[in-house]
C-alpha positions as CSV (number, residue, x, y, z in Angstrom):
1,M,-0.1,-0.1,-0.2
2,N,1.1,3.5,-0.7
3,N,1.0,5.6,2.1
4,E,1.9,8.8,0.8
5,V,-0.3,9.6,-1.9
6,I,0.0,12.0,-4.8
7,I,-3.5,13.1,-6.3
8,T,-3.3,14.8,-9.8
9,C,-6.6,16.3,-11.1
10,A,-7.1,15.9,-15.2
11,I,-9.2,19.1,-15.4
12,T,-10.7,19.2,-18.7
13,G,-9.6,16.6,-21.2
14,S,-10.1,16.7,-24.9
15,G,-13.6,14.4,-25.2
16,D,-17.3,15.8,-25.4
17,S,-17.9,16.1,-21.8
18,A,-18.2,20.0,-22.0
19,H,-21.1,19.6,-24.0
20,K,-22.6,17.2,-21.5
21,S,-21.7,18.7,-18.1
22,P,-22.1,22.7,-17.2
23,H,-19.0,22.2,-14.9
24,V,-16.3,21.0,-17.2
25,P,-14.0,24.1,-17.8
26,V,-13.2,25.7,-21.1
27,T,-11.5,29.1,-21.4
28,P,-7.9,29.6,-20.0
29,E,-9.7,31.4,-17.5
30,E,-12.1,28.7,-16.3
31,I,-9.4,25.9,-16.7
32,A,-7.1,27.7,-14.2
33,A,-9.8,28.6,-11.8
34,S,-10.6,25.0,-11.9
35,A,-7.3,24.0,-11.4
36,V,-6.9,26.3,-8.5
37,A,-10.0,24.6,-6.6
38,A,-9.0,21.1,-7.2
39,A,-5.4,22.2,-5.6
40,K,-6.7,24.1,-2.8
41,A,-9.1,20.8,-2.4
42,G,-5.7,18.4,-2.1
43,A,-4.4,17.8,-5.6
44,A,-0.9,18.1,-5.8
45,V,-0.8,17.8,-9.7
46,A,-2.9,19.7,-12.5
47,H,-3.4,17.5,-15.8
48,V,-4.0,20.1,-18.4
49,H,-5.8,19.9,-22.1
50,V,-7.0,23.2,-23.7
51,R,-10.4,23.8,-25.6
52,N,-12.0,25.9,-28.0
53,P,-13.7,28.6,-26.2
54,E,-16.4,28.9,-29.3
55,T,-17.0,25.3,-30.0
56,R,-16.1,23.8,-26.4
57,G,-14.3,20.7,-28.3
58,F,-10.6,20.1,-28.2
59,S,-7.5,22.6,-29.2
60,R,-4.0,22.4,-29.8
61,D,-4.1,26.1,-30.2
62,I,-0.5,27.2,-28.5
63,K,-1.9,30.5,-27.4
64,L,-4.6,28.9,-25.4
65,Y,-2.0,26.6,-23.8
66,Q,0.0,29.5,-23.0
67,E,-2.6,31.2,-21.5
68,A,-3.8,28.8,-19.2
69,A,-0.3,28.0,-18.1
70,K,0.3,31.9,-17.5
71,L,-2.9,32.1,-15.2
72,I,-2.1,29.0,-13.1
73,R,1.4,29.7,-12.6
74,E,0.4,33.7,-11.6
75,C,-2.4,32.4,-9.4
76,G,-0.6,32.4,-5.7
77,V,-1.4,28.8,-5.3
78,D,1.1,25.8,-5.5
79,M,0.4,23.1,-8.0
80,I,2.5,20.9,-10.2
81,L,1.6,22.1,-14.0
82,N,1.5,18.8,-16.2
83,I,0.5,19.4,-20.0
84,T,-0.6,16.9,-22.2
85,A,1.3,16.1,-25.6
86,G,-1.4,13.6,-26.5
87,M,-3.2,15.6,-29.1
88,G,-2.6,15.7,-33.0
89,A,-2.5,11.5,-33.1
90,D,-6.0,10.7,-34.4
91,F,-6.2,8.6,-37.6
92,V,-9.6,7.4,-39.1
93,P,-9.0,6.3,-42.6
94,D,-10.6,7.5,-45.7
95,E,-13.1,5.2,-47.1
96,E,-12.5,5.5,-50.7
97,N,-8.9,5.5,-49.9
98,P,-7.6,4.0,-46.6
99,N,-4.0,5.4,-47.4
100,V,-5.1,9.0,-46.3
101,G,-7.1,10.4,-43.1
102,G,-10.9,11.0,-43.6
103,P,-13.4,12.7,-41.4
104,G,-12.2,12.8,-37.7
105,S,-8.6,12.3,-38.6
106,D,-6.3,15.0,-36.7
107,M,-2.5,14.0,-37.5
108,I,0.6,16.2,-37.0
109,S,4.0,15.4,-36.7
110,P,5.9,14.7,-33.6
111,A,7.4,17.9,-33.2
112,E,4.4,19.8,-33.5
113,R,2.8,17.5,-30.8
114,V,5.5,19.0,-28.3
115,R,5.8,22.6,-29.6
116,H,3.7,23.8,-26.5
117,I,6.0,21.6,-24.1
118,E,9.0,23.6,-25.7
119,L,7.8,26.9,-25.3
120,I,5.8,26.5,-22.0
121,K,8.3,23.9,-20.2
122,P,5.7,22.8,-17.5
123,D,7.2,20.3,-14.9
124,I,5.4,17.3,-16.6
125,S,4.3,16.7,-20.0
126,T,2.6,13.4,-20.9
127,L,4.4,11.1,-23.2
128,D,1.4,8.9,-24.8
129,C,2.9,5.5,-25.8
130,G,1.8,3.3,-28.5
131,S,-0.8,3.0,-31.3
132,M,-4.0,1.7,-30.6
133,N,-7.6,1.5,-31.4
134,Y,-9.2,4.7,-29.4
135,A,-12.7,4.2,-29.6
136,T,-13.5,5.1,-32.9
137,T,-10.4,6.1,-34.3
138,A,-7.0,4.7,-34.1
139,Y,-4.5,6.5,-32.1
140,I,-1.0,6.6,-34.1
141,A,2.3,7.1,-32.3
142,T,5.0,4.8,-34.0
143,M,8.2,3.6,-32.3
144,D,10.0,6.5,-34.0
145,M,7.3,9.1,-33.4
146,L,7.9,8.0,-29.6
147,R,11.6,8.3,-29.9
148,E,11.5,11.8,-31.5
149,T,8.7,12.9,-29.0
150,A,11.0,11.4,-25.7
151,R,14.0,13.5,-27.2
152,R,12.2,16.9,-27.5
153,I,10.5,16.3,-24.1
154,Q,14.1,15.4,-22.6
155,A,15.9,18.5,-24.5
156,A,13.3,20.8,-22.8
157,G,14.3,19.7,-19.6
158,V,10.8,18.5,-18.7
159,K,9.9,15.3,-16.7
160,P,7.7,12.7,-19.2
161,E,4.7,11.5,-17.5
162,I,4.5,8.1,-19.3
163,E,0.9,7.1,-20.2
164,V,0.3,3.8,-21.2
165,F,-2.8,1.8,-22.0
166,E,-2.1,-1.7,-22.2
167,L,1.1,-3.9,-21.6
168,G,2.8,-3.4,-25.1
169,H,3.2,0.5,-24.2
170,I,5.2,-0.4,-21.2
171,W,7.4,-2.4,-23.0
172,Q,8.1,0.8,-25.6
173,A,8.7,2.5,-22.6
174,K,11.5,0.2,-21.1
175,Q,13.1,0.4,-24.7
176,L,13.0,4.1,-24.7
177,M,14.8,4.1,-21.3
178,K,17.4,1.6,-22.5
179,E,18.4,4.1,-25.2
180,G,18.7,7.2,-22.9
181,L,15.6,8.8,-24.2
182,I,13.9,8.9,-20.9
183,D,15.8,10.2,-17.8
184,P,16.3,7.8,-14.6
185,D,13.4,7.8,-12.2
186,P,10.7,7.9,-14.8
187,M,7.0,8.4,-13.8
188,F,4.1,5.9,-15.2
189,Q,0.4,6.5,-15.5
190,L,-1.5,3.4,-15.9
191,C,-4.9,4.5,-18.2
192,M,-7.4,1.8,-17.8
193,G,-11.0,1.3,-19.0
194,I,-10.3,3.3,-22.4
195,P,-11.9,1.5,-25.4
196,Y,-9.8,-0.3,-26.5
197,G,-6.8,-0.6,-24.6
198,A,-6.7,-2.5,-21.3
199,E,-10.2,-3.4,-19.6
200,A,-10.7,-1.8,-16.0
201,T,-10.0,-5.2,-14.1
202,T,-8.0,-6.0,-11.1
203,D,-6.4,-8.8,-12.7
204,N,-5.0,-6.4,-15.8
205,M,-3.7,-3.6,-13.4
206,V,-1.7,-6.3,-11.6
207,A,-0.1,-7.3,-14.9
208,M,0.7,-3.9,-15.7
209,V,2.0,-2.9,-12.3
210,N,4.4,-6.3,-12.3
211,A,5.5,-5.2,-15.7
212,L,6.7,-1.7,-14.6
213,P,10.4,-1.1,-13.7
214,K,11.5,-1.8,-10.6
215,G,11.5,1.1,-8.2
216,V,9.5,4.0,-10.4
217,N,7.0,6.2,-9.5
218,W,3.6,5.6,-10.9
219,G,-0.1,6.1,-10.6
220,S,-3.4,4.5,-11.9
221,F,-6.6,5.6,-13.2
222,S,-9.9,4.6,-14.7
223,I,-12.8,6.4,-16.4
224,G,-16.5,7.0,-15.7
225,K,-17.9,5.2,-12.8
226,M,-15.0,3.2,-12.1
227,Q,-12.8,6.4,-11.3
228,M,-13.3,6.2,-7.2
229,P,-12.9,2.4,-7.0
230,W,-9.8,2.5,-9.2
231,A,-8.2,5.0,-6.8
232,A,-8.8,2.8,-3.9
233,Q,-7.2,0.1,-5.8
234,S,-3.9,2.2,-7.0
235,V,-3.4,2.9,-3.2
236,L,-3.6,-0.7,-2.2
237,L,-1.2,-1.7,-4.9
238,G,1.2,1.2,-4.4
239,G,0.4,3.8,-6.7
240,N,-0.4,7.4,-6.7
241,I,-3.9,8.3,-8.2
242,R,-5.6,10.2,-11.0
243,V,-9.3,11.9,-10.7
244,G,-11.4,14.8,-12.6
245,L,-13.5,15.7,-15.4
246,E,-11.4,14.7,-18.1
247,D,-12.0,10.9,-16.8
248,N,-15.7,11.2,-15.2
249,I,-17.9,13.9,-14.9
250,Y,-20.4,12.4,-12.1
251,L,-20.2,11.8,-8.2
252,G,-23.1,9.8,-7.9
253,K,-26.1,8.9,-10.1
254,G,-27.3,12.1,-11.8
255,H,-25.0,14.6,-10.1
256,F,-22.5,16.6,-12.0
257,A,-19.4,16.9,-10.2
258,T,-16.7,19.7,-10.2
259,N,-13.2,18.8,-10.0
260,E,-13.2,20.3,-6.8
261,E,-15.4,17.2,-5.6
262,L,-14.1,14.5,-7.2
263,V,-10.7,15.5,-5.5
264,L,-12.3,15.9,-2.1
265,N,-13.7,12.4,-2.4
266,A,-10.6,11.1,-3.5
267,R,-8.7,13.0,-0.9
268,E,-11.7,11.3,2.0
269,I,-11.0,7.5,0.5
270,V,-7.1,8.2,0.8
271,E,-7.3,9.4,4.5
272,R,-10.1,6.8,5.4
273,M,-7.7,3.9,4.3
274,G,-5.0,5.2,6.8
275,A,-2.9,7.0,4.1
276,R,-2.4,10.8,3.6
277,I,-2.2,12.9,0.5
278,M,1.1,14.8,-0.7
279,S,1.5,18.7,-0.9
280,P,3.0,19.7,-4.4
281,E,6.2,20.7,-2.6
282,E,6.4,17.2,-1.3
283,A,5.4,15.6,-4.5
284,R,8.0,17.8,-6.2
285,I,10.7,15.9,-4.1
286,K,9.1,12.4,-4.6
287,L,8.8,12.6,-8.3
288,K,12.4,14.2,-8.5
289,L,11.1,17.4,-10.7
290,K,13.5,19.7,-11.8
291,K,13.2,23.0,-10.2
């Protein structure tokens, strides 16, 4: 069991949740305010995507990332800034010519995927391993794409959070570590229950934990109704936890949650288990983040 737990709050994500819940933040100001509320509730890390303020859908606009990061950094509330680098990898084959992307595709180069990371230099950036079938699209991250992404994150002096969705992704991360593209003391995020990666079962989670390199810091999350049970299970197996509106918009049947409520609920679970949550300052030391 992990007795000192880091809580990450995934503030908004890139799915269609902003069209379902009134509490999903959209503008940089809303994202920063929600991150502040989550931090005050006990989250040490804010995991940030940005959204198009007009359509409420996902966005890769670097200016929106810069504005959200600026507001979070200047808010006066300590938190670790974790920005996604997982956008721009969606491919849907065109029906007439499968060699090219059809409607729903959003493919950019590895260099473009991390441009905002190189400019903003957050504490942490996600490194989303592996290609996979993702709901109705394919997520494309070949080994050479991952090599370039990891190399650029490393050169920027940013800590990668290695997001893995199945066992093969852990294997890829180990290879990147062997090649020196990921610095020592990496951190992993086990992403469970996302169609069509690893299903959210205890057996799958145990297998993934056992496959991790020895001694790494890791956390885990599952989406939807499994979010809170997964937090408890992650702590029991020795990991940290992630909650937030990116992964789940409810707290009880019919109750649209806020990020603050989700963090408070996760905090209560942790503390009732006899563990304690770590402050951002303590989490920085544990994760060996660069100052």
